[in-house]
N, C-alpha and C positions, 0 to 999 in steps of 0.2 A: 395813607396808612403805611407804616413801616413793617418790616418783617417780624419784629418783636411783638408788635400789637396783633398782627395776624396770627402768630404762633399762640399767643394767649387766648385769642378768640377761638382758634381751632381746638385748643385744649378744652375750653368751656363747652364747645359743641360736642366733642367726643365724650365728655362726662355727662351729657344730658340724659342719656338712657339710665345710667346708674342713679342719677339724682331722682328720677321718677320711680324706679323700682325700690329705692330706699324709702321714699315717701309712702309707697304702697305696702311696705313690709308689714305682714300680719293683718292686713285690712280685712274686715268682715263684709259680708254681703250688704248688711245694713249700712255700713260706712261708705261702701261704693256708691250708694244711692242717696247719700246725705249731701244736700246742696249747701255750698258755702255762701256766705253773705255776698260775695263778689261774683257769683255766677254759677257755673256748671257743677255737677257732681263729679267725684273722682272717675266714675265709669265714663261719663261723657268726655272728660278730659283725655282719658287714654285713647278713646276712639278719635277725638280731634287730633291728637298727636300723630296717630297713624296716617290720617288723611292729610294733615299738614306736611308731614315728613315726605309722603309720596309726591305731593305737589312740589315741595321744595327740591326734591330729587330731580324732577324734570326741569324745574326752573334753572338750576345751576348748570345742568348739562346743556340746555338750550343756549344759555349765555356763553358757554365755552365752545360749542360746536357750530353755532349759527352766527352770522354777521347781523348785528343790531336786531335781535329778536324782540317781538312784543310778548311780554310776560303777562299772562292774563290773571287778574285777581279772581277771587271766588268768595262766595257768601258762606262763611263759617256757620252762621246760625241756620241757614237753609240745610247745609250738610247735616247738622245735628238733628234737625227735625225729620228729614227725609231718609237718612241712611241708618235708621234704627240704632241709635246710640244707647239703647237699653239692652243690647245683647252682651254676652260674656266678653271679657276683655283679653283673653289669652292670645288670640290670633292678632289682635291689634298691637299688643306688646311685642310680639314676634316681628311684625312688620316694622314697627318703630326701631327695634334693635338692628335688624338686618339692613334696612335702608340707610340708617345713620352710619353703620359700620362701613358699608360700601362707599358712602360719600366721603367719609374721613380718609379712606385709602386713596380716593381720587384727589382730594384737596391737598394731601401731603405731597403730591407730585407736580403741583402747578408751578409754572414759571412766572416771572414778573409780568410778562406779556399776558399770560392767562388771567392773572389777578386784575389786570387793567381792562379787561373786556366788559362791555356794557351793552345794554339794550334799553327798552322802554317798558315800564310797568304800566298796565292799563289804568291804574288808580293813583300811582305815585310819581309817574314821570320817569326821568332818567334812573336807571337801575343797573348796577354792576355787580360783579362777583364779590367785591368787597362789601357792598351794601347787603348783598345776600347773607354773607357771613355775619355781619353785624346784627342783622335781624335774627338769624337762627341760632347764634352762639348761646344765647341765654334762654331760648325758648323752652327747653326741657327743664331747666332750673326754675324758671318762672312758674311753670305749671306744677312742678313738684311742690313749690311753696303754696300754691293754690290748693293742692291735694291735702297738704298738712292743715291748712286753715279749715277745709271742709271736715276734716277728721277731728277738729277741735284742738289742733296743735298751736293755735294762736297765730300771730302775725309773722309766720316764718319768713325769713329773708330769702330772696332769690340769689343772693351773692355768696 
């Protein structure tokens, strides 16, 4: 991956929080709990984003700070069932925003050597910092599109 592609992905990653809050603009309590045909409710999505973001926060830091770390996968559906994804979303939105902002400021400072660091993902095998960015760059936008679909906004694009 070259520097231009990384910059584009980093911009997408940085925009993820705004994409989600834009999709939530004016949402009602009823809409928060309306399930989309493709899965979770907007409320569940917000809590998933907070949990995923905090997991990703640790993953990239381990990749950067440890030699060949093992990055553990997790069961997103289990988290949704056990971690009370029916609660209010305010604190989860704050977590999503703060963690993403902290990670952007870290990623903007990486060297070529940092970008080349790798470890092993427990479910995916070889897993590096660039793989991490590729996965998480569109995560916010993809879930923003899912929120729009749940709200009846049609097949909103994640691009």
